[in-house]
N, C-alpha and C positions, 0 to 999 in steps of 0.2 A: 504494500500500500504506500501511496505517496500523498503528501499534503503540504500545505504552505507552512505549517508549523507543527510542533510536537503536540500542541493542544488539540489541533484538528484531528491528528492521527489517533490520539487517545480517545477523543469523543466518538470517532468512527468505530474504533474497537469496542467501546462500551455499548454503542448502539447495536453492533453486530452480536455482541454477547447477550444483550437483552432479548434480541429477536430469537436467538437460538434457545434461550431459556424458555421463552413462550412456546416455541415449537416443541421442546421436550415436555413441557407441562401438558400441551395439547395431546401429544402422543400417549402420555401416561393416563390422563383423565380426558376421555373423549367427549365430555359434555361441552357443547358450544352454545353461544347465544348469537343473535343477529347483530351485525356491526352497523356502521354508518350512523352512529349516534342513537340507534334504536333503544338500547338498554338505558342510556342516560336520560333520555326524554321520558321514558316510561317511569323510571324511578323518580324523576322530578315531579311528574304529574301526581304520583302517589304521595310524595312528600307534601305537596301543596294541599292535597285532600286531607291528609293527617293534620297539617297545621291549622286548617279551618275548624277542626274538632277539638283543639286544645287551646287553653287560655294561657295568658301570661308570656313570660320571656321564652319559654320553651317553644312556643309557636313561632316567635321571631327567629330563633335558632334553626328551626326546621325549614322555614322559608328561605333562609340564607343557604342552607344545605341544598335546597332545590335549585337555587340560582347557581350555585357552584357546579351542580351536576350538568346544567345547561351549557357550561363553558366548553365542554368537549365537542359537542356537535357544532357549536358556533365556531370553534377553532378549525374544525374540519372544513366547514364551508368557506371561512376566510382564507385558509391556506390554499384552497382550490380556486380562489379568486371570484367567489360568488357572493351575492348579497346574503350575509349570514342571517340577519333577522328575518327576512322573508322566507328563506329556506327552512329555518328551524320552526317558524310558525306553521308553514305548510306541512312539515313533518308531524307536528302536534295534531293538526286537523286530520291528517291521513291515518294516524295511529288509532283514531276513534273507530275506524272501520276495518283497517288492515293491520294486523298485529306484526307483520313482518316488514313494515316500511322502514326506510332509512335513507340517508343522503347518498345519492349517486354522484360522485365527483367527476365522472366522465361527462355527464349531461347537465349537471347543475339542477337536477330535479329530484323529487322524492320518488323512490322506486322500491320494488320488492327485493329485499336482501336475500330472500330464499331463491328467487329467480337468478340473481346475480352471483349467488353462492358466496356472499360476504358474511363471514362469521368471525367470532372472537372466542378465545378460550375462556370458559366460565371461571376457571380457577385463577387465571391472571387478572380478570376483572374483579373478582372478589378480593384478591390480595391488594390490588390498587386502591379499592375503596377502603379497605381496612387501614392501609398505610396512610392514606389521605385523611381519614377520620382521626387517627391517632395523632398525626401532625397538627391538625386543627385544634384538637383538644389540648395539646401541649402549648400551643400558641395562646390559647385562651387562658390557660393557667398562668403563663408568664404575664399576660396583660393584667390579670387580677393582682399579681404581686406588684407590678409597676404602678398601677393606679392607686395603690394605698397612699394615704396621707404620709408625708415624710415625718420622721421623728425629729423632735427638737434636738439641735446639736449644741452641746455644751462646750465641746472642744473647739479651739480655734482651727481654721482650715490648715494652717501650716503643721500643726501637731498631728492632725489626721493624715496628712500626706506623709509625714515622717513615719507614722505607724504602718502605713501601707508599704513603704520601702523596706522597713524592718521585716515585715511579714514576707515579702518577696525574697529578701536575702536569706531568711531562715529556710524557706522551702526551696 
C-alpha cells in the first residue's frame, strides 16, 4: 500500500481491519439486517414513540437518542451527494408500508434493500450501538461532574500550582 503519509496508511489499514472483522462476524453469526439506513430509521421511529409515552428528562434523552440514530442515514445520503433531509424523510414514509426500504446511493432514491441485497451484520450493528451508548453515557457522567458548582478555594493560586508540580514530580 502507498499513501501520502504514514497517517493515511495507518487509517487505510485500520479500515481494512475493521471490514475484515465485520466479515468474520458475519460468517460466524449469519443473522443480517437490511442496510441503507433501514435499521437506524426504524429504531429512531420506535424511540420517538417511546419518548411520547414517558414524562420528564428521560423523554428528552430518548428523543436525543432518536436524533442520533438518524445521523447514519443522513451521512449516507450526504456522502453520496444527495439531499439528505428529503431522502431520509422519504425513507421514513416508505418504511410505513415496506419494511425492507433503504437508501439506494446509486439512484438517490428509496429502494428495496432485499431486492438490492444490501444487508449488514446484526452482531456488528448491535456492538456499534452498545459502544455508542456507553460512550454517550460516559460523556454525560463527565458533564455532570463538570457542571457542579466549584468549591470555594482557600489557597492562593500560586500555592495550588506548586502543589500540582509536587504531585507530578512525586508520580
